[in-house]
FIZA-946257 format. One record per residue (C-alpha): x, y, z; residue number from 0. Coordinates in Angstrom, 2 decimals. Each point is the difference from the previous one (the first is absolute). Layout:
# FIZA-946257
X->X | Y->Y | Z->Z | pos->NUM
...
This chain:
# FIZA-946257
X->41.89 | Y->44.12 | Z->20.09 | pos->0
X->-1.65 | Y->-2.43 | Z->-2.33 | pos->1
X->-3.79 | Y->-0.19 | Z->-0.43 | pos->2
X->-1.13 | Y->-3.56 | Z->0.53 | pos->3
X->-3.39 | Y->-0.96 | Z->-1.38 | pos->4
X->-2.56 | Y->-0.75 | Z->2.65 | pos->5
X->-1.47 | Y->-3.47 | Z->0.31 | pos->6
X->-3.22 | Y->1.10 | Z->-1.70 | pos->7
X->1.99 | Y->1.47 | Z->-2.91 | pos->8
X->1.84 | Y->-3.29 | Z->-0.39 | pos->9
X->-3.26 | Y->-2.01 | Z->-0.22 | pos->10
X->-1.48 | Y->2.45 | Z->-2.48 | pos->11
X->2.87 | Y->-0.47 | Z->-2.45 | pos->12
X->0.03 | Y->-3.80 | Z->0.21 | pos->13
X->-1.10 | Y->-1.80 | Z->-3.11 | pos->14
X->-2.55 | Y->-2.70 | Z->0.51 | pos->15
X->0.18 | Y->-3.41 | Z->-1.53 | pos->16
X->-3.13 | Y->-1.15 | Z->-1.82 | pos->17
X->-3.30 | Y->1.77 | Z->-0.49 | pos->18
X->-1.08 | Y->2.67 | Z->2.43 | pos->19
X->-2.92 | Y->-0.67 | Z->2.26 | pos->20
X->-3.30 | Y->1.60 | Z->-0.90 | pos->21
X->-1.13 | Y->-0.10 | Z->3.59 | pos->22
X->-2.36 | Y->-2.93 | Z->-0.59 | pos->23
X->0.19 | Y->-3.43 | Z->1.53 | pos->24
X->1.91 | Y->-2.74 | Z->-1.76 | pos->25
X->-3.14 | Y->-2.15 | Z->-0.03 | pos->26
X->-1.75 | Y->2.61 | Z->-2.15 | pos->27
X->2.38 | Y->-0.52 | Z->-2.92 | pos->28
X->-1.30 | Y->-2.52 | Z->-2.56 | pos->29
X->2.57 | Y->-2.12 | Z->-1.76 | pos->30
X->-0.29 | Y->-3.19 | Z->-2.03 | pos->31
X->0.65 | Y->-1.96 | Z->3.16 | pos->32
X->-2.67 | Y->1.79 | Z->2.04 | pos->33
X->-2.63 | Y->0.80 | Z->-2.64 | pos->34
X->-2.27 | Y->-2.87 | Z->1.13 | pos->35
X->0.05 | Y->0.80 | Z->3.72 | pos->36
X->-3.28 | Y->1.02 | Z->1.52 | pos->37
X->-2.03 | Y->-1.42 | Z->-2.89 | pos->38
X->-2.39 | Y->-2.92 | Z->-0.16 | pos->39
X->1.86 | Y->-2.70 | Z->-1.88 | pos->40
X->-1.17 | Y->-3.51 | Z->-0.94 | pos->41
X->1.27 | Y->-2.87 | Z->2.12 | pos->42
X->2.44 | Y->-2.31 | Z->-1.81 | pos->43
X->-2.57 | Y->-2.77 | Z->-0.55 | pos->44
X->-2.74 | Y->2.40 | Z->-1.14 | pos->45
X->-0.88 | Y->-0.28 | Z->-3.71 | pos->46
X->1.83 | Y->3.32 | Z->-0.46 | pos->47
X->2.87 | Y->-0.84 | Z->2.36 | pos->48
X->3.50 | Y->-1.16 | Z->-0.85 | pos->49
X->-0.76 | Y->-3.73 | Z->0.14 | pos->50
X->-3.74 | Y->-0.02 | Z->-0.63 | pos->51
X->0.24 | Y->1.86 | Z->-3.31 | pos->52
X->2.16 | Y->-2.83 | Z->-1.36 | pos->53
X->-3.11 | Y->-2.21 | Z->0.09 | pos->54
X->-2.12 | Y->2.38 | Z->-2.11 | pos->55
X->-0.21 | Y->-0.39 | Z->-3.78 | pos->56
X->2.55 | Y->2.82 | Z->-0.33 | pos->57
X->2.45 | Y->-1.60 | Z->2.46 | pos->58
X->2.71 | Y->-2.57 | Z->-0.66 | pos->59
X->-1.87 | Y->-3.04 | Z->1.38 | pos->60
X->-3.54 | Y->0.90 | Z->-1.05 | pos->61
X->1.20 | Y->1.27 | Z->-3.38 | pos->62
X->1.75 | Y->-3.29 | Z->-0.71 | pos->63
X->-3.10 | Y->-1.95 | Z->0.99 | pos->64
X->-2.08 | Y->2.29 | Z->-2.23 | pos->65
X->2.36 | Y->-0.69 | Z->-2.95 | pos->66
X->-0.23 | Y->-3.76 | Z->0.58 | pos->67
X->-3.76 | Y->0.43 | Z->0.01 | pos->68
X->-2.55 | Y->-2.75 | Z->0.36 | pos->69
X->-0.61 | Y->-0.93 | Z->3.62 | pos->70
X->2.75 | Y->2.40 | Z->1.16 | pos->71
X->-1.53 | Y->3.19 | Z->-1.53 | pos->72
X->-1.87 | Y->2.35 | Z->2.31 | pos->73
X->-3.28 | Y->-1.47 | Z->-1.27 | pos->74
X->1.22 | Y->-3.61 | Z->0.17 | pos->75
X->-0.92 | Y->-2.58 | Z->2.61 | pos->76
X->3.33 | Y->0.43 | Z->1.83 | pos->77
X->0.90 | Y->3.60 | Z->-0.82 | pos->78
X->-3.28 | Y->1.57 | Z->1.15 | pos->79
X->0.68 | Y->-1.28 | Z->3.51 | pos->80
X->3.03 | Y->2.30 | Z->0.20 | pos->81
X->-1.87 | Y->3.22 | Z->-0.95 | pos->82
X->-1.17 | Y->2.35 | Z->2.78 | pos->83
X->-3.48 | Y->-1.53 | Z->-0.47 | pos->84
X->1.21 | Y->-3.62 | Z->0.07 | pos->85
X->0.32 | Y->-2.17 | Z->3.10 | pos->86
X->3.81 | Y->0.24 | Z->0.31 | pos->87
X->0.40 | Y->3.61 | Z->-1.12 | pos->88
X->-2.89 | Y->1.27 | Z->2.11 | pos->89
X->1.33 | Y->-1.81 | Z->3.06 | pos->90
X->3.47 | Y->1.50 | Z->-0.42 | pos->91
X->-1.45 | Y->3.43 | Z->-0.79 | pos->92
X->-2.24 | Y->-0.10 | Z->3.06 | pos->93
X->2.63 | Y->-1.33 | Z->2.39 | pos->94
X->3.24 | Y->1.57 | Z->-1.20 | pos->95
X->-1.14 | Y->2.68 | Z->-2.45 | pos->96
X->-1.33 | Y->3.48 | Z->0.48 | pos->97
X->1.89 | Y->3.17 | Z->0.76 | pos->98
X->2.36 | Y->0.98 | Z->2.74 | pos->99
X->1.04 | Y->3.40 | Z->1.20 | pos->100
X->3.73 | Y->0.44 | Z->-0.57 | pos->101
X->2.06 | Y->1.39 | Z->2.85 | pos->102
X->0.60 | Y->3.68 | Z->-0.10 | pos->103
């Protein structure tokens, strides 16, 4: 008579594919894709957000205006209106800026 392995023996000898579970929840693992979740992040139009930072002197649009200089620089008659203290920049910052709580 042949000894057959029991069902529990069969599962114990199975190899698993991928990393073994540590017993934690998947949402507890931080990866590059989930590193920002649960944090306060700037809204896109905030001066530190994805779009808003392009209008600062370090950004693509504001930096170009700063290089042109004159009325377009951050101290110029046109450029100062787009800073967070200027009429346009302050309006955008107040209405669309600030921080949001990311999902997670």
